[in-house]
C-alpha positions in Angstrom: 53.0 261.8 133.8 51.9 264.2 131.3 48.0 265.2 131.3 46.1 265.1 128.2 44.7 268.5 127.6 42.3 267.7 125.1 39.6 270.5 124.9 41.7 272.5 127.8 42.6 276.0 126.7 45.9 276.0 127.4 45.7 274.1 130.7 45.3 277.2 132.6 43.8 277.5 135.6 41.6 280.6 135.2 38.6 280.8 137.8 35.2 281.8 136.2 33.4 283.1 139.2 34.6 283.8 142.8 33.8 281.2 145.5 34.8 281.7 149.4 36.4 278.8 151.3 33.1 278.6 152.9 31.2 277.4 149.9 33.9 274.8 149.0 34.2 272.6 152.2 35.1 269.8 149.8 37.8 271.0 147.4 41.3 269.7 146.7 44.6 271.5 146.5 45.8 271.9 142.6 48.2 269.3 142.0 45.9 266.3 143.5 45.7 263.8 141.2 42.2 262.3 140.4 41.2 259.1 138.9 39.5 259.5 135.5 38.5 257.3 132.7 41.6 258.3 131.1 44.0 257.6 134.0 45.0 260.0 136.9 45.1 263.5 136.1 45.5 266.6 138.3 42.7 268.5 139.5 43.5 271.6 137.5 43.3 269.9 134.2 40.1 268.6 134.5 36.9 270.4 132.8 33.2 269.7 133.0 32.4 266.7 130.8 35.4 264.7 131.9 34.3 261.3 133.2 35.5 260.3 136.7 35.9 257.0 138.5 34.2 257.1 141.7 33.7 254.5 144.3 29.6 254.9 144.4 28.5 255.0 140.8 31.8 253.6 139.0 32.0 256.3 136.0 30.2 259.9 136.5 30.6 262.9 134.3 32.0 266.2 135.8 29.2 268.9 136.0 31.4 271.8 137.0 34.5 273.1 139.0 35.0 275.7 141.1 38.2 277.5 141.5 39.4 279.6 144.5 42.8 280.8 145.9 43.3 281.7 149.4 44.9 280.8 152.6 43.5 277.7 154.4 44.7 275.2 156.8 46.4 271.9 155.5 46.4 268.6 156.6 49.2 266.2 155.5 48.4 262.3 155.5 51.6 260.5 155.1 52.0 257.4 153.0 49.8 254.1 153.8 48.4 255.7 156.9 45.2 254.9 155.8 45.3 251.4 154.9 47.7 249.3 152.6 48.9 252.0 150.1 46.4 254.6 151.3 47.3 257.1 150.0 50.4 255.9 147.7 52.5 258.8 148.8 52.2 262.0 151.4 49.0 263.9 150.6 48.0 267.3 151.4 44.4 267.9 151.8 42.4 270.9 152.6 41.5 270.6 156.6 37.8 270.5 155.7 37.8 267.9 152.7 35.9 265.0 153.7 37.6 261.7 153.6 35.9 258.3 153.7 37.6 255.9 156.3 36.6 252.2 156.5 38.4 251.0 159.7 38.8 251.2 162.9 38.6 255.1 163.1 35.2 255.0 161.7 34.3 252.6 164.7 36.2 254.6 167.4 35.0 258.0 166.3 31.5 257.2 165.0 30.5 253.5 165.9 30.1 252.7 162.5 31.7 250.4 160.0 32.6 254.2 157.6 32.2 257.5 157.7 32.7 260.9 156.2 35.3 262.3 158.3 36.9 266.0 157.6 40.4 265.4 157.3 41.0 267.7 160.1 39.5 265.4 162.4 41.9 262.6 161.6 44.9 264.6 162.8 46.7 262.7 165.2 50.3 264.5 165.5 52.4 261.7 163.9 51.3 259.9 160.7 48.2 262.4 159.8 49.3 265.9 161.2 48.4 269.8 160.5 50.6 271.3 157.9 49.5 275.1 158.7 48.1 278.0 157.1 48.8 277.7 153.2 48.4 279.9 150.2 46.8 277.5 147.6 44.3 277.2 144.8 41.7 274.9 145.4 39.5 273.3 142.9 35.9 271.5 143.7 34.7 268.9 141.6 30.9 269.4 141.0 28.7 266.7 140.4 24.7 266.9 140.4 24.3 264.3 143.4 27.2 263.4 146.2 30.0 260.9 145.2 33.1 259.6 146.5 36.1 260.2 144.3 39.4 258.7 144.4 42.5 261.1 144.4 45.8 260.4 145.6 44.8 256.9 146.2 42.1 258.3 148.8 38.5 258.2 149.2 37.0 261.8 149.1 33.5 263.7 148.8 33.1 265.5 145.8 31.0 268.7 146.1 27.3 268.7 145.2 25.6 271.3 143.0 23.2 273.4 144.9 19.9 273.4 143.9 17.7 276.3 143.9 14.1 276.3 144.9 11.6 277.2 142.3 
């Protein structure tokens, strides 16, 4: 797949501001494919104004991106571990990335039909396992309100813009 790079200056990943890992609990590893109105696209090729497909609202416009490089704990989810073809291939996520689960795990962990759970809480040692600390580039997709996006065949929480008190 060759990503479209219209409106993207060279497609380079260049942080506009510095963010700490604690500021980005819901961020994706560079290379993670996100479902957009134009098809799947690596997260680092997205830019504000792109149209992202969400579970809760259909198509929404991306407000901003936050980019950070650092060493973070990573979780690997084997293909098909979270349902039929979910994810489609083995997927790596930061341990803090929230995953929407809608199966027996939600019932067992939270007593509910569905729940948002940090990837590290899903570790079972066989199908979902820690991959250790890795030096990675994280990209947070920022919206004005909470959304569930599709990335690597998983339903994941996106970052929400902080509102300042007036």
